[in-house]
C-alpha positions as CSV (number, residue, x, y, z in Angstrom):
1,X,165.6,-158.4,254.2
2,X,165.9,-156.2,257.3
3,X,169.7,-156.2,257.0
4,X,169.4,-155.2,253.4
5,X,167.2,-152.3,254.3
6,X,169.5,-151.1,257.1
7,X,172.5,-151.3,254.7
8,X,170.5,-149.2,252.2
9,X,169.9,-146.5,254.8
10,X,173.5,-146.6,255.8
11,X,174.4,-145.7,252.2
12,X,173.1,-142.2,252.9
13,X,176.4,-141.6,254.7
14,X,178.0,-141.4,251.2
15,X,178.2,-137.8,250.1
16,X,177.6,-138.7,246.5
17,X,174.4,-140.5,247.4
18,X,173.2,-137.6,249.5
19,X,173.8,-135.3,246.5
20,X,171.3,-137.4,244.5
21,X,168.7,-136.9,247.3
22,X,169.3,-133.1,247.4
23,X,169.3,-132.8,243.6
24,X,165.9,-134.5,243.4
25,X,164.5,-132.3,246.2
26,X,165.9,-129.0,244.9
27,X,164.8,-129.5,241.3
28,X,161.3,-130.6,242.3
29,X,161.0,-127.7,244.8
30,X,162.1,-125.2,242.1
31,X,159.7,-126.6,239.6
32,X,156.7,-126.5,242.0
33,X,157.7,-123.0,243.2
34,X,157.6,-121.7,239.6
35,X,154.3,-123.6,238.9
36,X,152.6,-122.4,242.1
37,X,153.8,-118.8,241.5
38,X,152.6,-118.8,237.9
39,X,149.2,-120.3,238.9
40,X,148.8,-117.8,241.7
41,X,149.7,-114.8,239.4
42,X,147.3,-116.0,236.7
43,X,144.5,-116.3,239.2
44,X,145.2,-112.9,240.7
45,X,145.2,-111.0,237.3
46,X,142.2,-112.8,235.8
47,X,138.8,-111.6,236.9
48,X,136.6,-114.7,236.9
49,X,133.3,-113.4,238.2
50,X,133.4,-109.6,238.0
51,X,132.9,-109.2,241.7
52,X,136.0,-108.2,243.7
53,X,135.1,-110.1,246.8
54,X,134.2,-113.3,244.9
55,X,137.4,-113.1,242.9
56,X,139.4,-112.7,246.1
57,X,137.8,-115.9,247.5
58,X,138.4,-117.8,244.2
59,X,142.1,-116.6,244.2
60,X,142.6,-117.8,247.8
61,X,140.9,-121.1,247.2
62,X,142.8,-121.6,243.9
63,X,146.1,-120.8,245.5
64,X,145.4,-123.2,248.4
65,X,144.4,-125.9,245.9
66,X,147.7,-125.4,244.0
67,X,149.6,-125.8,247.3
68,X,147.7,-129.0,248.3
69,X,148.3,-130.6,244.9
70,X,152.0,-129.6,244.9
71,X,152.3,-131.1,248.4
72,X,150.6,-134.4,247.4
73,X,152.6,-134.8,244.1
74,X,156.0,-133.5,245.4
75,X,157.3,-136.9,246.6
76,X,156.4,-138.5,243.2
77,X,158.1,-135.7,241.4
78,X,161.3,-136.1,243.6
79,X,161.2,-139.7,242.7
80,X,161.0,-139.0,238.9
81,X,163.8,-136.4,239.1
82,X,166.0,-138.7,241.2
83,X,165.4,-141.6,238.8
84,X,167.8,-140.0,236.3
85,X,170.6,-140.1,238.9
86,X,169.9,-143.5,240.5
87,X,172.5,-145.3,238.5
88,X,175.1,-143.5,240.4
89,X,173.5,-144.7,243.7
90,X,173.7,-148.3,242.5
91,X,177.3,-147.8,241.4
92,X,178.2,-146.6,244.9
93,X,176.5,-149.5,246.6
94,X,178.2,-152.0,244.4
95,X,181.6,-150.4,244.8
96,X,181.2,-150.4,248.6
97,X,179.6,-153.9,249.2
98,X,180.3,-155.9,246.0
99,X,183.6,-154.7,244.5
100,X,184.3,-158.0,242.7
101,X,181.4,-157.6,240.3
102,X,182.3,-157.2,236.7
103,X,181.6,-153.9,234.8
104,X,177.8,-153.5,234.2
105,X,176.1,-153.2,230.8
106,X,175.5,-149.6,229.8
107,X,172.0,-148.4,229.3
108,X,171.4,-145.5,226.9
109,X,169.7,-142.2,227.9
110,X,166.6,-143.0,225.9
111,X,166.3,-146.4,227.7
112,X,166.5,-144.7,231.1
113,X,164.0,-142.0,230.1
114,X,161.6,-144.6,228.8
115,X,161.9,-146.7,232.0
116,X,161.3,-143.6,234.2
117,X,158.2,-142.5,232.2
118,X,156.8,-146.1,232.0
119,X,157.1,-146.5,235.7
120,X,155.4,-143.1,236.5
121,X,152.5,-143.8,234.1
122,X,152.0,-147.3,235.3
123,X,151.9,-146.3,239.0
124,X,149.5,-143.4,238.3
125,X,147.2,-145.5,236.1
126,X,146.9,-148.4,238.4
127,X,146.4,-146.2,241.5
128,X,143.7,-144.2,239.7
129,X,141.9,-147.5,239.0
130,X,142.2,-148.5,242.6
131,X,141.1,-145.0,243.9
132,X,137.5,-146.0,244.6
133,X,138.8,-148.8,246.9
134,X,141.1,-146.4,248.6
135,X,138.2,-144.0,249.3
136,X,135.2,-146.3,250.0
137,X,136.7,-149.4,251.5
138,X,138.4,-148.6,254.9
139,X,140.7,-151.4,256.1
140,X,140.6,-153.1,252.7
141,X,142.1,-150.0,251.1
142,X,145.4,-150.5,253.0
143,X,145.7,-154.1,251.9
144,X,145.0,-153.1,248.3
145,X,147.4,-150.1,248.5
146,X,150.4,-152.1,249.8
147,X,149.7,-155.1,247.6
148,X,149.4,-153.1,244.4
149,X,152.2,-150.7,245.1
150,X,154.4,-153.4,246.6
151,X,154.2,-155.3,243.4
152,X,154.7,-152.3,241.2
153,X,157.6,-150.8,243.2
154,X,159.2,-154.2,243.8
155,X,159.1,-155.0,240.1
156,X,160.3,-151.6,238.8
157,X,163.1,-151.1,241.2
158,X,164.3,-154.7,240.8
159,X,164.3,-154.5,237.1
160,X,166.1,-151.2,237.1
161,X,168.9,-152.6,239.2
162,X,168.9,-156.0,237.4
163,X,169.2,-154.3,234.0
164,X,172.7,-153.3,234.8
165,X,173.6,-157.0,234.8
166,X,171.0,-158.7,232.7
167,X,169.0,-158.0,229.6
168,X,165.3,-157.3,230.1
169,X,164.1,-160.8,229.3
170,X,166.6,-162.4,231.8
171,X,165.7,-159.9,234.5
172,X,162.0,-160.6,234.1
173,X,162.6,-164.3,234.2
174,X,164.7,-164.0,237.4
175,X,162.0,-161.9,239.1
176,X,159.2,-164.3,238.1
177,X,161.3,-167.4,239.2
178,X,161.7,-165.9,242.7
179,X,159.0,-163.3,243.1
180,X,158.7,-163.2,246.9
181,X,161.8,-161.1,247.8
182,X,161.1,-158.3,245.2
183,X,157.5,-158.2,246.3
184,X,158.3,-157.9,250.0
185,X,160.9,-155.3,249.2
186,X,158.3,-153.4,247.3
187,X,155.9,-153.5,250.2
188,X,158.6,-152.1,252.4
189,X,159.3,-149.3,249.9
190,X,155.6,-148.6,249.6
191,X,155.3,-148.3,253.4
192,X,158.3,-145.9,253.5
193,X,156.6,-143.9,250.8
194,X,153.7,-143.1,253.1
195,X,155.9,-141.5,255.8
196,X,156.2,-137.7,255.4
197,X,159.8,-136.5,254.7
198,X,161.1,-140.1,254.7
199,X,159.3,-140.5,251.4
200,X,161.8,-138.0,249.9
201,X,164.6,-140.5,250.5
202,X,162.7,-143.4,249.0
203,X,164.1,-143.4,245.5
204,X,167.7,-143.5,246.7
205,X,167.1,-145.9,249.6
206,X,164.9,-148.2,247.4
207,X,167.6,-148.4,244.7
208,X,170.3,-149.3,247.3
209,X,167.9,-151.7,249.0
210,X,167.2,-153.5,245.8
211,X,170.9,-154.0,245.0
212,X,171.2,-156.1,248.1
213,X,168.0,-158.0,247.3
214,X,169.3,-158.8,243.9
215,X,172.6,-160.0,245.3
216,X,170.9,-162.1,247.9
217,X,169.1,-164.0,245.2
218,X,172.5,-165.4,243.9
219,X,171.4,-165.6,240.3
220,X,173.6,-165.8,237.2
221,X,174.2,-162.4,235.7
222,X,175.0,-161.7,232.2
223,X,177.5,-158.9,231.8
224,X,179.7,-160.0,229.0
225,X,180.1,-163.4,230.6
226,X,178.1,-165.5,233.1
227,X,178.8,-164.7,236.7
228,X,177.3,-166.0,239.9
229,X,176.8,-163.3,242.5
230,X,177.0,-164.2,246.2
231,X,176.6,-162.2,249.4
């Protein structure tokens, strides 16, 4: 598992992989800059109380709130933007480390979009349910956070990579037959997601990491014919 993670980080030496990282960061930063600028402008031109001094305070607090929200949601947005380009990352990992693999099955744009949106909604929904534990149960909150997000991230990244080689049913059966590796990989990804600036690399590193996890499980892959993958 540690070797797979180190191999994933080493993939950042690939210029095409780094381009995916910078694309996610740039598009997200541009979107938030436009959002923050628009919100700040709207607050500044809208008199909310009729008192200049009070409106000034509201404008400052509102602008600060926009910046805080943007900072908290920025990594998640980078992840969503990057998710549209992660197939290229997986291709580069397979070409570098597993060149003997057959051609993958092709997923349509709508399938990729549905997967990205489903993942984002699921993560947000479950973490909102767990929010009271995060706030009011110190100590336990860390266990719950890494357990919940380890499961979610491990499942989603594993299935994203596995779907290049397997249909959805086969990928799900493989993960359920050997759940420990995807779960531990998900916990590692969740931990990296809590480290500032490193979390901007998580979508790319996690995708590369999960390719190695999948290959290490040495399961039959269906890609036009049955193949056994080995490390």
